C-alpha positions as a Python dict, from the first residue, in 0.01 Angstrom:
ca = {
    (1, 'M'): (0, 0, 0),
    (2, 'K'): (-314, -100, 54),
    (3, 'K'): (-465, 47, -319),
    (4, 'A'): (-248, -139, -448),
    (5, 'K'): (-348, -459, -297),
    (6, 'D'): (-739, -348, -397),
    (7, 'F'): (-672, -276, -705),
    (8, 'F'): (-436, -594, -785),
    (9, 'I'): (-751, -768, -632),
    (10, 'A'): (-999, -597, -849),
    (11, 'I'): (-793, -680, -1155),
    (12, 'L'): (-761, -1059, -1074),
    (13, 'G'): (-1170, -1021, -1059),
    (14, 'V'): (-1213, -893, -1350),
    (15, 'I'): (-960, -1114, -1547),
    (16, 'A'): (-1121, -1404, -1371),
    (17, 'L'): (-1499, -1284, -1443),
    (18, 'I'): (-1346, -1232, -1830),
    (19, 'Y'): (-1226, -1575, -1842),
    (20, 'L'): (-1555, -1725, -1711),
    (21, 'L'): (-1775, -1556, -1961),
    (22, 'N'): (-1552, -1707, -2205),
    (23, 'P'): (-1561, -1404, -2491),
    (24, 'G'): (-1348, -1619, -2750),
    (25, 'A'): (-1565, -1922, -2735),
    (26, 'G'): (-1312, -2141, -2606),
    (27, 'I'): (-1002, -2060, -2830),
    (28, 'L'): (-813, -1943, -2535),
    (29, 'E'): (-822, -2169, -2290),
    (30, 'I'): (-564, -2289, -2001),
    (31, 'I'): (-651, -2663, -2024),
    (32, 'P'): (-898, -2799, -2299),
    (33, 'D'): (-1239, -2892, -2188),
    (34, 'N'): (-1232, -3206, -2396),
    (35, 'L'): (-961, -3365, -2148),
    (36, 'P'): (-1145, -3614, -1901),
    (37, 'F'): (-1154, -3528, -1571),
    (38, 'I'): (-895, -3222, -1572),
    (39, 'G'): (-1071, -3044, -1816),
    (40, 'N'): (-1252, -2828, -1603),
    (41, 'I'): (-987, -2755, -1356),
    (42, 'D'): (-958, -2394, -1531),
    (43, 'E'): (-1297, -2290, -1514),
    (44, 'A'): (-1309, -2416, -1129),
    (45, 'T'): (-1012, -2231, -1032),
    (46, 'A'): (-1111, -1882, -1212),
    (47, 'G'): (-1462, -1934, -1022),
    (48, 'L'): (-1295, -1975, -680),
    (49, 'I'): (-1080, -1676, -754),
    (50, 'L'): (-1369, -1463, -822),
    (51, 'L'): (-1542, -1562, -515),
    (52, 'S'): (-1237, -1517, -301),
    (53, 'C'): (-1208, -1151, -515),
    (54, 'L'): (-1602, -1070, -417),
    (55, 'R'): (-1548, -1206, -65),
    (56, 'Y'): (-1257, -979, -47),
    (57, 'F'): (-1459, -638, -107),
    (58, 'G'): (-1752, -761, 124),
    (59, 'M'): (-1960, -943, -123),
    (60, 'D'): (-2000, -1283, 32),
    (61, 'I'): (-2251, -1497, -175),
    (62, 'S'): (-2153, -1813, -23),
    (63, 'N'): (-2470, -1837, 207),
    (64, 'L'): (-2686, -1752, -98),
    (65, 'F'): (-2829, -2116, -115),
    (66, 'K'): (-2845, -2209, 275),
    (67, 'K'): (-3175, -2272, 439),
    (68, 'Q'): (-3292, -2007, 681),
}
């Protein structure tokens, strides 16, 4: 069961990364970027999903820009 969950989270992270890299040059978007205030919500959501997937696998990069 844990392997299935790990696989699902890995696939979700890969989909979020592909969405953020935007290989279709903006052709395939959930919310168009030219809509004021809400145009970038889909990219922000994909970024949060990607960060959550990385944190699940032990790669916590949220402390990257904190002062020591």
